[in-house]
C-alpha positions in Angstrom: -22.8 64.6 -61.0 -20.5 66.2 -58.5 -17.2 64.5 -57.6 -16.7 64.4 -53.8 -13.1 65.0 -52.8 -11.4 66.2 -49.7 -10.6 69.4 -51.5 -14.1 70.6 -51.8 -15.1 69.4 -48.2 -15.4 71.8 -45.4 -12.9 71.6 -42.5 -15.6 70.6 -40.0 -16.7 67.7 -42.1 -13.1 66.6 -42.4 -12.7 66.5 -38.7 -15.8 64.4 -38.3 -14.6 61.9 -40.9 -11.3 61.7 -39.1 -12.9 61.0 -35.8 -15.1 58.4 -37.3 -12.1 56.8 -38.9 -10.2 56.7 -35.7 -13.1 55.1 -33.9 -13.5 52.4 -36.5 -9.8 51.6 -36.3 -9.9 51.4 -32.5 -12.9 49.1 -32.6 -11.2 46.9 -35.2 -8.0 46.7 -33.1 -9.8 45.8 -29.9 -11.8 43.1 -31.6 -8.7 41.6 -33.1 -7.0 41.3 -29.6 -9.9 39.4 -27.9 -9.7 35.7 -28.6 -13.0 33.9 -29.3 -14.6 32.5 -26.2 -14.4 28.7 -26.2 -17.6 26.8 -26.3 -18.5 24.9 -23.1 -17.6 21.3 -23.1 -20.0 18.7 -21.6 -18.9 17.0 -18.4 -17.5 13.5 -18.9 -19.9 10.7 -17.6 -19.0 9.1 -14.3 -17.0 5.8 -14.6 -19.0 2.7 -14.5 -17.8 0.2 -11.8 -17.1 -3.2 -13.2 -16.6 -6.5 -11.3 -12.9 -6.3 -12.0 -12.3 -2.7 -11.0 -11.5 -2.3 -7.2 -13.9 -0.2 -5.2 -12.4 2.3 -2.9 -13.1 1.6 0.8 -15.2 4.2 2.7 -13.2 6.7 4.6 -13.1 6.1 8.4 -14.6 8.8 10.5 -12.8 9.7 13.7 -14.9 10.4 16.8 -14.4 13.7 18.4 -15.7 12.5 21.8 -12.9 12.0 24.4 -12.4 8.5 25.8 -13.0 8.2 29.5 -10.3 5.8 30.9 -11.5 6.3 34.5 -14.5 4.0 34.2 -13.4 0.4 34.8 -14.6 -2.2 32.3 -16.4 -5.0 34.1 -15.1 -8.5 33.6 -17.9 -10.6 32.0 -17.0 -13.7 34.0 -17.0 -11.9 37.3 -20.4 -10.3 36.6 -21.8 -13.7 35.7 -20.7 -15.2 39.0 -21.7 -12.2 41.2 -25.1 -11.9 39.6 -26.1 -15.5 40.6 -28.1 -16.2 43.7 -26.6 -17.7 46.8 -28.5 -20.9 46.2 -27.2 -21.2 42.7 -23.7 -20.4 43.7 -23.7 -23.1 46.4 -25.4 -25.6 44.0 -22.5 -25.1 41.5 -19.9 -23.5 43.7 -16.7 -21.8 42.5 -15.2 -22.8 45.9 -13.5 -26.2 46.1 -13.6 -28.4 49.1 -10.5 -29.4 51.0 -10.1 -33.1 51.6 -8.3 -34.8 54.5 -6.7 -38.1 55.3 -8.1 -40.7 57.7 -8.3 -39.4 61.3 -6.4 -36.2 60.1 -7.1 -32.5 60.4 -3.9 -31.5 58.5 -4.1 -29.9 55.1 -2.0 -31.8 52.5 -0.6 -30.2 49.3 -3.9 -30.8 47.4 -5.9 -29.3 50.3 -3.7 -26.3 50.5 -3.9 -25.7 46.8 -7.8 -25.8 46.9 -7.9 -23.4 49.9 -5.5 -21.0 48.2 -7.6 -21.0 45.0 -10.7 -20.2 47.2 -8.8 -17.4 48.9 -8.2 -15.7 45.5 -11.9 -15.9 44.7 -12.8 -14.5 48.2 -10.4 -11.6 47.5 -12.1 -10.9 44.2 -15.5 -10.7 46.0 -14.7 -9.0 49.3 -18.4 -8.9 50.4 -18.8 -12.6 50.5 -19.1 -14.4 53.9 -18.2 -18.1 53.9 -19.0 -21.0 56.2 -16.8 -24.1 56.0 -18.3 -27.3 57.3 -16.2 -30.0 58.8 -17.3 -33.5 57.7 -16.0 -37.0 58.5 -16.6 -40.5 57.2 -19.0 -42.9 59.0 -16.4 -44.7 61.1 -16.0 -43.8 64.7 -18.4 -42.4 67.3 -20.5 -39.3 66.7 -18.6 -37.4 69.4 -15.2 -38.2 68.0 -16.3 -37.2 64.5 -17.8 -33.9 65.7 -14.5 -33.0 67.3 -12.5 -34.1 64.2 -14.8 -32.1 61.9 -14.3 -29.0 64.1 -10.5 -29.4 63.9 -10.7 -29.7 60.1 -12.8 -26.5 59.9 -10.4 -24.7 62.2 -7.4 -25.8 60.0 -9.0 -24.3 56.9 -9.9 -21.1 58.7 -6.4 -20.6 60.0 -4.9 -21.2 56.5 -7.3 -18.7 55.0 -6.5 -16.0 57.6 -2.8 -16.6 56.8 -3.6 -15.9 53.2 -5.1 -12.5 54.0 -8.8 -13.2 54.3 -10.4 -11.2 57.2 -11.6 -13.5 60.1 -14.9 -11.8 60.3 -15.8 -13.2 56.9 -15.3 -16.8 58.0 -17.6 -19.1 59.8 -17.1 -22.8 60.8 -19.4 -25.6 61.8 -18.8 -29.4 62.3 -21.3 -32.0 61.1 -19.2 -35.0 62.0 -20.5 -38.0 60.1 -24.2 -36.9 60.1 -24.4 -35.6 56.5 -22.3 -37.7 54.2 -21.7 -36.5 50.6 -21.4 -40.1 49.4 -23.7 -42.6 51.3 -21.6 -45.6 50.2 -19.6 -47.8 52.5 -16.3 -48.0 50.5 -12.9 -46.3 50.7 -13.8 -44.1 47.8 -17.0 -42.9 49.5 -15.3 -42.4 52.8 -12.6 -40.3 51.1 -15.3 -38.0 49.6 -16.8 -37.5 53.1 -13.6 -36.4 54.8 -13.7 -32.8 53.9 -14.1 -29.1 54.8 -16.9 -28.0 52.5 -17.3 -24.3 51.6 -20.7 -22.7 51.7 -21.4 -19.0 50.7 -23.7 -17.7 53.4 -24.0 -14.0 52.2 -22.7 -11.8 49.5 
């Protein structure tokens, strides 16, 4: 049996052994410097919502479309009035009558208030044309009441023009005592018949 020592090895063999030793040392050092890769951890399960835990509100989304402020928003009440037929408007009219005293063609405070309210409605609907009818109670002659009814209609027309309503939108007619609103023969009935009644004739 031959004992193997460095003394009886050839120089080339020694160099090979030295290179192999250096490589083994380098591999060992590099493996010692690298930490072991951690094992992947499983993802935690999503939280379960309970009745007591608050639920976050959904996030509001903002619209990217610009708002057009130039388009007017129609008023629902005005549309409802203007969409009605003339017959329906006159059946349930937004225009109030003006009442007069006995043998009078002068507007009192209540009459002026009603005519002023009607003027505001006419300004809101500038295409409307209105006829106001002069009416009287049953007392007096037909001729007298026709003339009195005409004066009542003219008084209302003059007041409306003074409030800024164009004269070409206003018509007047007198019916005297021919078409009473209340056929009774009492003071209350006669008071209802002394009036200037507003009728929408076109819109």
